[in-house]
C-alpha positions as CSV (number, residue, x, y, z in Angstrom):
1,X,0.2,0.0,0.0
2,X,1.2,3.5,-0.6
3,X,1.5,6.3,1.7
4,X,0.0,9.5,0.5
5,X,2.1,12.5,0.5
6,X,0.6,15.7,-0.2
7,X,-0.1,15.6,-4.1
8,X,2.5,12.4,-4.6
9,X,3.4,9.1,-2.9
10,X,6.1,7.9,-0.9
11,X,8.1,4.8,-1.8
12,X,6.4,1.1,-1.7
13,X,9.6,0.7,0.4
14,X,9.9,3.4,2.4
15,X,9.6,1.9,6.3
16,X,6.2,3.3,8.2
17,X,8.5,5.5,10.7
18,X,10.3,7.7,7.7
19,X,7.0,7.9,5.7
20,X,5.6,9.1,8.8
21,X,8.5,11.7,9.2
22,X,8.7,12.3,5.5
23,X,5.1,13.5,5.9
24,X,5.5,15.6,8.2
25,X,8.3,17.3,6.9
26,X,6.6,18.0,3.4
27,X,3.8,19.3,5.4
28,X,6.0,22.1,7.6
29,X,7.6,22.7,3.6
30,X,5.2,23.7,0.8
31,X,7.8,24.4,-1.7
32,X,8.3,21.2,-1.8
33,X,5.1,20.6,-3.5
34,X,7.2,21.9,-6.5
35,X,8.7,18.6,-7.0
36,X,8.1,15.3,-8.0
37,X,6.8,12.3,-5.0
38,X,10.3,10.5,-6.5
39,X,11.9,14.3,-5.7
40,X,10.3,14.7,-2.8
41,X,11.0,10.8,-1.1
42,X,15.0,11.6,-2.0
43,X,15.4,14.7,-0.9
44,X,13.4,13.5,2.9
45,X,15.1,10.6,3.1
46,X,18.8,11.9,2.6
47,X,17.7,14.5,5.9
48,X,16.6,11.7,7.6
49,X,19.3,9.8,7.4
50,X,21.6,12.9,7.9
51,X,19.1,12.8,11.4
52,X,19.8,9.5,12.3
53,X,22.9,9.4,12.0
54,X,23.5,12.7,14.2
55,X,20.8,11.3,17.0
56,X,23.1,7.8,17.0
57,X,26.6,9.4,17.5
58,X,24.8,11.5,20.2
59,X,23.5,7.9,21.6
60,X,26.7,6.5,21.4
61,X,28.4,9.8,23.0
62,X,26.1,9.6,25.7
63,X,26.8,5.7,26.7
64,X,30.3,6.2,26.4
65,X,31.0,9.5,27.8
66,X,31.5,9.8,31.8
67,X,29.9,13.0,32.2
68,X,30.7,13.5,36.1
69,X,34.5,12.7,35.1
70,X,34.4,15.7,32.3
71,X,32.7,18.4,34.3
72,X,35.5,17.5,37.1
73,X,38.0,18.4,34.4
74,X,36.4,21.8,33.3
75,X,36.4,22.4,36.8
76,X,39.8,22.1,37.4
77,X,40.8,24.5,34.5
78,X,39.4,27.4,36.8
79,X,42.3,29.0,38.2
80,X,40.0,30.7,41.5
81,X,38.6,28.7,44.3
82,X,35.5,31.1,44.7
83,X,35.3,30.1,40.6
84,X,35.2,26.4,41.3
85,X,32.9,26.2,43.8
86,X,30.8,28.0,42.0
87,X,30.6,26.2,38.9
88,X,30.5,23.1,40.6
89,X,27.5,24.1,42.7
90,X,25.8,25.4,39.2
91,X,26.9,21.6,37.7
92,X,25.6,19.6,40.7
93,X,22.0,21.4,40.1
94,X,22.0,20.8,36.9
95,X,22.6,17.5,36.5
96,X,19.7,16.5,39.3
97,X,17.5,18.1,36.5
98,X,19.5,15.9,33.8
99,X,18.8,12.5,35.9
100,X,15.3,14.1,37.0
101,X,14.6,13.9,33.1
102,X,16.1,11.1,32.3
103,X,18.8,13.4,29.8
104,X,22.2,13.5,29.3
105,X,24.3,16.4,28.2
106,X,24.3,15.2,24.5
107,X,20.4,15.4,24.7
108,X,19.9,19.0,25.3
109,X,19.0,21.3,22.6
110,X,18.3,24.4,22.4
111,X,14.8,23.8,23.9
112,X,15.4,22.2,26.3
113,X,17.9,24.8,27.8
114,X,15.1,27.2,28.1
115,X,13.0,24.3,29.6
116,X,16.1,24.1,32.5
117,X,15.6,27.8,33.0
118,X,12.2,28.4,33.1
119,X,12.4,25.2,36.1
120,X,15.2,27.6,37.6
121,X,12.9,30.2,37.8
122,X,10.2,27.8,38.8
123,X,11.8,27.0,41.5
124,X,11.7,30.4,43.1
125,X,15.5,31.7,42.0
126,X,15.9,35.3,41.6
127,X,16.9,36.3,38.5
128,X,20.4,37.2,39.0
129,X,21.1,33.6,40.9
130,X,19.5,32.2,37.8
131,X,22.2,34.1,35.4
132,X,24.7,32.6,37.5
133,X,24.0,29.1,37.2
134,X,23.0,29.6,33.2
135,X,26.4,31.1,32.3
136,X,28.3,28.3,34.7
137,X,26.1,25.3,32.6
138,X,26.9,27.2,29.5
139,X,30.9,27.3,29.9
140,X,30.8,23.9,30.4
141,X,28.8,23.2,26.7
142,X,31.4,25.3,25.3
143,X,33.7,23.3,26.8
144,X,32.0,19.8,25.5
145,X,32.1,21.6,22.3
146,X,35.7,22.0,22.2
147,X,36.3,18.2,23.0
148,X,33.3,16.5,20.8
149,X,32.1,17.1,17.5
150,X,28.8,15.7,18.7
151,X,28.1,18.6,20.7
152,X,27.0,22.2,20.3
153,X,26.6,24.7,23.3
154,X,22.6,24.4,23.2
155,X,22.5,27.9,25.9
156,X,23.8,30.1,23.3
157,X,21.4,32.4,22.4
158,X,18.6,31.0,24.3
159,X,15.6,32.8,24.4
160,X,14.8,32.1,28.5
161,X,17.7,33.6,29.6
162,X,16.9,35.4,32.4
163,X,17.1,39.1,32.3
164,X,19.4,41.4,34.8
165,X,17.7,43.3,37.7
166,X,20.8,44.4,39.4
167,X,19.5,46.8,41.9
168,X,21.3,50.3,42.9
169,X,24.9,49.5,43.8
170,X,24.7,51.1,48.2
171,X,28.4,52.5,47.8
172,X,30.6,54.2,50.3
173,X,30.5,58.0,49.3
174,X,34.0,59.9,49.3
175,X,33.8,61.1,53.2
176,X,32.9,57.8,54.3
177,X,36.2,56.2,52.5
178,X,38.5,59.1,54.3
179,X,36.2,57.6,57.7
180,X,36.4,54.1,56.7
181,X,40.3,54.5,56.0
182,X,41.3,56.8,59.3
183,X,40.1,55.4,62.1
184,X,41.4,51.8,60.6
185,X,44.5,50.3,62.4
186,X,47.3,51.1,60.5
187,X,47.4,47.3,58.8
188,X,43.5,47.5,57.6
189,X,43.9,51.4,56.5
190,X,46.8,50.1,54.2
191,X,44.7,47.9,52.4
192,X,42.0,50.0,52.2
193,X,44.1,52.7,50.5
194,X,45.0,50.9,48.1
195,X,41.6,49.5,47.1
196,X,40.4,53.0,47.5
197,X,42.8,54.3,44.9
198,X,43.2,51.2,42.4
199,X,39.8,49.1,42.4
200,X,42.3,46.2,43.2
201,X,39.6,43.2,44.3
202,X,40.8,41.9,48.1
203,X,41.9,38.8,46.6
204,X,44.4,40.6,44.9
205,X,45.9,41.2,48.4
206,X,47.7,38.6,48.8
207,X,49.6,38.1,45.7
208,X,50.6,42.1,45.7
209,X,53.7,42.9,44.5
210,X,54.8,46.3,44.3
211,X,57.7,48.1,42.1
212,X,60.5,50.8,43.6
213,X,58.2,52.9,40.6
214,X,55.6,52.2,42.4
215,X,53.5,50.3,39.7
216,X,52.5,46.8,40.7
217,X,51.4,43.4,39.8
218,X,48.7,41.3,41.2
219,X,47.1,37.8,40.8
220,X,43.1,38.1,40.1
221,X,40.5,34.7,39.9
222,X,44.0,33.1,38.3
223,X,45.1,35.6,36.0
224,X,47.8,38.2,36.4
225,X,47.2,42.1,36.7
226,X,49.7,44.7,35.6
227,X,48.3,47.9,36.9
228,X,48.1,50.7,34.5
229,X,49.3,53.9,36.7
230,X,52.0,53.3,40.4
231,X,50.5,54.2,43.1
232,X,50.4,57.2,44.7
233,X,53.2,58.8,47.4
234,X,50.0,58.8,50.2
235,X,48.9,55.5,50.1
236,X,52.6,53.9,49.7
237,X,52.9,56.4,52.6
238,X,50.4,54.3,54.6
239,X,52.2,50.9,53.7
240,X,55.1,52.1,55.3
241,X,53.1,53.5,57.8
242,X,52.0,50.3,58.7
243,X,55.5,49.0,58.8
244,X,55.0,46.7,55.9
245,X,57.4,45.4,53.6
246,X,57.4,47.8,50.7
247,X,57.8,45.0,47.7
248,X,54.8,42.8,49.0
249,X,53.0,44.2,52.0
250,X,50.5,41.1,52.5
251,X,52.7,38.2,51.7
252,X,50.2,35.8,53.6
253,X,53.1,33.1,54.4
254,X,54.5,36.3,56.8
255,X,51.5,37.8,58.1
256,X,50.0,37.3,61.8
257,X,46.6,35.0,61.3
258,X,49.0,33.0,58.6
259,X,48.5,29.3,61.2
260,X,47.9,25.5,60.1
261,X,45.0,24.8,58.0
262,X,44.9,23.0,54.8
263,X,43.0,26.4,53.3
264,X,45.4,27.8,50.7
265,X,47.4,30.2,52.6
266,X,45.9,33.0,49.9
267,X,42.2,32.2,50.3
268,X,42.9,32.5,54.8
269,X,43.9,35.6,54.1
270,X,41.3,36.6,51.9
271,X,39.0,35.3,54.4
272,X,40.8,36.9,57.7
273,X,40.4,40.7,55.7
274,X,36.7,40.4,55.4
275,X,36.4,39.8,58.7
276,X,38.3,42.3,59.7
277,X,36.6,44.8,57.8
278,X,33.4,43.9,58.7
279,X,33.8,44.3,62.2
280,X,35.8,48.0,61.7
281,X,32.5,48.5,59.1
282,X,30.2,47.7,62.4
283,X,32.0,49.5,64.5
284,X,31.3,52.4,62.8
285,X,28.1,51.9,61.7
286,X,27.0,51.6,66.0
287,X,28.7,54.6,66.1
288,X,26.4,56.1,63.1
289,X,29.4,57.5,61.3
290,X,28.7,55.5,58.3
291,X,25.3,54.8,56.5
292,X,25.4,50.9,55.7
293,X,27.1,47.8,56.4
294,X,30.6,47.8,53.2
295,X,32.2,45.4,52.0
296,X,35.6,45.3,49.9
297,X,33.4,44.8,46.7
298,X,31.9,48.1,47.5
299,X,35.2,49.8,47.5
300,X,35.4,48.6,44.2
301,X,32.0,49.8,42.8
302,X,33.1,53.5,44.4
303,X,36.6,53.2,42.3
304,X,34.4,52.7,38.9
305,X,31.7,55.6,40.4
306,X,34.6,58.2,40.8
307,X,36.4,57.7,38.1
308,X,33.0,57.6,35.6
309,X,34.0,60.3,33.7
310,X,36.9,59.0,32.1
311,X,35.3,56.0,30.4
312,X,34.2,52.6,30.4
313,X,37.2,51.1,28.8
314,X,39.3,52.9,31.2
315,X,37.9,51.6,34.1
316,X,37.8,48.2,32.9
317,X,41.5,48.1,32.5
318,X,41.7,49.6,36.1
319,X,39.7,46.8,37.6
320,X,41.0,44.1,35.5
321,X,37.9,42.7,33.8
322,X,37.5,41.4,30.3
323,X,34.0,42.0,29.7
324,X,32.6,46.0,28.7
325,X,29.2,44.8,29.9
326,X,30.3,43.8,33.5
327,X,32.0,47.2,33.8
328,X,28.8,49.0,32.7
329,X,27.2,47.1,36.3
330,X,29.5,48.8,38.3
331,X,28.2,51.7,36.7
332,X,24.7,51.2,37.4
333,X,24.3,54.4,39.5
334,X,26.0,56.2,37.2
335,X,24.1,54.9,33.9
336,X,21.2,54.7,35.5
337,X,18.7,52.2,37.8
338,X,17.5,50.4,34.8
339,X,20.2,48.0,33.1
340,X,17.8,45.0,31.5
341,X,19.4,46.4,28.2
342,X,23.0,45.8,29.2
């Protein structure tokens, strides 16, 4: 028995499932009606064979690949412990979702990527948290894309990507920064002076190396940062007043809180500095001398706002950022509250 196809027929030899797929394709492509049934059959078969080959390759890949090992290799490439932890958390959540849906990474299409993002929203995740999860999983698929010909990143350009909902940043004013530094102990004051002047991350203090001319280098999130400009005489004087080494003022191997621990010295130093600032800020707030519980990160935002008139590229280079889009978010106060389009 012959299967009808639009205004033609499909070969008697076409298996039932192929005949059905060919009919579906023809119904979505009216232009095929200009061809003979035999031409439609031949074209459709070629397309379907390619589809089946691709599906078979994905099935073989899914069966042969240890995705947890791939995820571990992807995470191990990240230099920063913070980044490794964040990506690990995001991928664990993603693998739980895959298991619940009975999928492997090889099965994920752009449509399913959209479904995953919608499920994140349904779980009550706010847009900013969802963006972090999606960015991590998308990076993982880009990693897989380089390793397997059968995989394409399904999160690239996904239509369901959460919009940014960044709020206006609460940052210390110039007068508050002066108060915070002036009332800090010499060690903390030296660190604050550097961050306030340069916008350097607190995590970059431990690896800070200052040259004789005041220029400096640091390693932040596994990447070397070279200062565009030297430290000012005032900031170098603050380092001297704290009786710190002029070249490596915050060397974690020599600081007072080094102790015995399995945690890397630089990570322990960063944690201790955050605690130190937090206590100092809390005391100033209690005394009514500042308005909010500012963090080290808020000093980076303050640096960006202070230098807003120098342009995005200048600020990007001084903050050590690779993306102008990230720099724009540091300037969301100056650029306006609505940054959804950034």
